[in-house]
C-alpha positions in Angstrom: 172.5 -45.9 150.9 170.7 -47.0 147.5 167.1 -47.4 147.5 165.4 -51.1 146.8 163.6 -50.9 143.9 162.3 -55.0 143.8 161.3 -57.6 146.5 161.4 -61.2 146.3 158.5 -63.5 148.1 159.3 -66.9 148.4 156.5 -69.5 148.8 157.9 -73.0 149.2 159.4 -73.6 145.6 157.9 -70.3 144.1 159.6 -67.3 143.6 157.8 -64.0 143.1 159.8 -60.9 141.9 158.1 -57.8 142.9 158.8 -55.0 140.9 158.4 -51.9 144.3 157.7 -48.7 142.2 154.2 -48.3 142.0 154.4 -44.3 142.5 156.3 -44.1 139.0 154.0 -47.2 137.7 157.3 -49.5 138.2 159.3 -47.5 135.9 163.1 -48.7 134.3 166.1 -46.7 136.1 169.6 -48.0 136.1 168.9 -48.9 139.6 165.9 -50.9 139.3 167.2 -52.7 136.0 170.7 -53.8 137.9 169.0 -54.8 140.8 166.4 -56.8 138.5 169.5 -58.7 136.7 171.1 -59.2 139.7 168.2 -61.0 141.4 168.0 -63.3 138.1 171.6 -64.4 138.0 170.9 -65.2 141.9 167.4 -67.4 141.1 169.6 -68.8 138.4 172.2 -70.7 140.7 169.2 -71.9 143.1 167.5 -75.3 143.4 165.4 -74.7 145.7 163.1 -72.4 143.4 161.1 -74.1 141.2 159.2 -71.2 139.2 159.7 -67.7 139.2 156.6 -65.2 138.6 157.3 -61.7 137.9 154.7 -59.2 139.1 154.4 -55.2 139.6 152.8 -53.6 142.8 150.0 -50.9 141.8 148.2 -50.1 139.0 150.8 -51.3 136.7 153.2 -54.0 135.5 155.5 -51.0 133.9 155.2 -48.3 132.5 158.5 -48.8 130.4 161.5 -46.3 131.4 161.5 -43.8 134.2 160.9 -40.1 132.6 164.4 -38.4 134.5 166.4 -41.6 133.3 165.3 -41.1 129.6 166.4 -36.9 130.4 169.6 -37.9 131.7 169.8 -40.8 128.5 169.3 -37.5 126.0 172.1 -35.7 127.9 174.5 -38.4 127.6 177.0 -39.7 124.9 176.8 -42.2 122.6 179.1 -44.9 124.6 177.5 -43.9 127.9 173.7 -44.5 126.3 175.6 -48.5 124.8 176.7 -48.8 128.3 173.2 -48.1 129.9 171.7 -50.0 127.3 173.9 -52.9 127.9 172.7 -53.2 131.1 169.2 -53.8 129.9 169.8 -56.3 127.5 172.2 -58.3 130.0 169.1 -57.9 132.1 166.4 -59.3 130.0 169.2 -62.1 128.6 169.7 -62.8 132.6 165.5 -63.6 132.7 165.6 -65.2 129.5 167.9 -67.5 130.4 166.8 -68.2 133.6 166.7 -72.7 134.6 163.3 -71.9 135.8 160.1 -71.3 134.2 158.9 -67.9 134.6 155.4 -66.6 134.5 154.9 -62.8 134.0 151.7 -61.6 136.0 150.3 -58.5 134.3 147.3 -56.8 135.9 147.9 -53.1 134.4 149.9 -51.1 132.0 153.2 -52.8 130.3 154.7 -50.5 128.0 157.8 -50.3 126.2 160.6 -52.2 128.9 157.3 -53.5 130.4 156.3 -54.7 127.6 159.3 -56.6 126.6 159.7 -58.1 130.4 156.0 -59.7 129.6 157.8 -60.6 126.1 160.6 -62.6 127.8 158.7 -64.6 130.4 158.0 -68.0 129.3 154.6 -68.1 130.2 152.5 -64.1 130.4 149.2 -64.1 132.1 147.3 -60.8 131.7 144.4 -59.0 133.3 141.8 -57.9 131.2 142.9 -54.3 132.0 146.0 -55.2 131.2 147.8 -53.3 128.3 150.7 -53.2 126.0 152.7 -51.4 123.7 156.2 -50.5 122.0 155.8 -46.8 122.6 159.4 -46.2 121.7 158.6 -44.6 118.5 156.6 -41.8 119.9 159.3 -40.5 121.7 161.7 -40.8 119.1 163.3 -43.6 120.1 163.0 -47.8 118.9 162.6 -51.1 121.1 165.7 -52.2 120.4 166.9 -54.3 123.4 163.5 -55.6 124.0 163.0 -56.7 120.3 164.6 -59.9 120.2 161.9 -61.1 122.6 159.1 -59.4 121.6 159.6 -60.7 118.1 159.8 -63.8 118.9 156.7 -63.6 120.7 154.5 -62.0 118.5 156.6 -62.5 114.7 158.1 -60.1 112.6 154.8 -59.6 110.6 152.8 -58.3 113.8 155.6 -56.3 114.7 156.0 -54.5 111.8 152.4 -52.8 112.8 152.8 -52.1 116.7 156.9 -51.4 116.6 155.8 -48.6 114.1 152.3 -47.7 114.9 153.2 -48.1 118.9 149.1 -48.5 119.6 148.2 -49.7 122.5 147.3 -53.3 122.3 144.6 -54.7 124.8 144.6 -58.0 127.1 142.4 -59.7 124.2 144.4 -58.7 121.2 147.8 -59.4 123.6 146.5 -63.2 123.1 145.5 -62.9 119.6 149.0 -62.3 118.3 150.5 -64.3 120.7 152.1 -62.1 123.3 149.8 -62.9 126.2 148.8 -66.6 126.6 145.7 -65.7 128.3 143.2 -63.1 129.9 141.2 -63.4 133.0 139.4 -60.9 135.1 141.4 -59.3 137.5 139.7 -60.9 140.4 141.0 -64.0 139.0 144.1 -63.3 137.9 146.5 -64.7 141.3 144.4 -67.9 140.8 145.2 -68.4 137.4 148.8 -67.7 137.8 148.3 -70.4 140.7 146.9 -72.9 138.5 149.9 -72.3 135.8 152.6 -72.4 138.8 150.6 -75.8 139.9 151.0 -77.4 136.4 154.5 -76.6 136.2 155.5 -77.9 139.5 154.7 -81.1 138.2 157.5 -81.5 135.8 160.8 -82.4 136.4 163.0 -79.4 136.5 165.9 -80.6 134.4 163.3 -81.9 132.0 162.1 -78.1 132.2 164.9 -76.5 131.7 166.1 -79.0 128.9 162.8 -78.5 127.4 163.3 -74.4 127.5 167.1 -75.3 126.1 165.4 -77.3 123.2 162.7 -74.7 122.4 166.1 -72.0 121.5 167.9 -75.1 119.6 164.7 -75.7 117.2 162.8 -72.3 117.1 163.1 -70.8 113.5 165.1 -74.0 111.6 164.8 -76.1 109.2 164.6 -79.7 110.4 167.8 -80.7 108.5 169.9 -83.9 109.2 172.1 -81.5 111.2 169.0 -80.8 113.7 167.3 -84.1 113.8 171.1 -85.1 114.7 171.2 -82.4 117.5 167.6 -83.6 118.6 168.6 -87.1 119.2 171.7 -86.3 120.8 169.4 -84.0 123.2 166.7 -86.1 124.2 169.2 -89.0 124.2 171.4 -86.4 126.9 168.2 -86.0 128.8 167.3 -89.9 129.3 170.3 -90.8 130.4 169.9 -88.5 133.6 168.4 -89.7 136.9 165.2 -87.6 137.0 164.2 -89.4 133.8 164.4 -92.6 135.3 162.6 -91.4 138.5 160.0 -90.0 136.1 159.6 -93.2 134.5 159.7 -95.3 137.7 157.2 -93.1 139.0 154.8 -93.4 136.1 155.2 -97.1 136.2 154.4 -97.4 139.9 151.8 -95.1 139.5 153.1 -92.7 142.4 154.0 -88.8 142.4 157.5 -88.3 141.3 160.0 -87.3 143.8 160.1 -83.5 142.4 156.3 -83.2 143.7 156.1 -83.9 146.9 159.8 -81.7 147.2 158.6 -78.6 145.6 155.3 -78.5 148.2 157.2 -79.3 150.8 159.6 -76.2 150.4 
């Protein structure tokens, strides 16, 4: 029977996905990647989960690739390596396209693929002891599969520095370059994550999903007539939905929207 390298804890409408390899700093292997992918695919089908938090047990968030896994990859053919890398790319895409808002809770090292996980989440909250790096070049590799998410987070100019130098990035620097949204003391990390979760639960789930789609639609595009038409069509579709009607009614009636009570009672 294969080992289980992740666990999911649900509290109300919040699911926390834990990386469960603390003895190797939550490093990736093929099984962990597959388990994460299937977990994210499953969560995407669930309406009772409103927010997904990604966290790592032990001292590290994730140290990236497992050394034994990397050694095996070095002995594999190019076709085998491509299939292996495709699994990682598909896992990150499953995380990136979750309909729920996602939060990375980074308490320690987030290296290589671990930094990729943090960048892929919608929101990254780092403890002040957290450390990030795209460390691949020091192993003769490149941060290929994580690059769409890391470059989206920190921009091309910062990527030119950190992809090439593999310098370690402190939590404070991570906030400065856009990788993390906030840094807090380690004792305050869970409270800050809970604060962000509470803010997310006040939003309509359909509206949040639409907002995530909107970012993908608009990002890095010129404000052309075509884009303006697409954004107008987008809001028209959202406005026509039942959730928008409920949200407006709740605002006018000075009451909490239905999804708020559902999130706290589930």
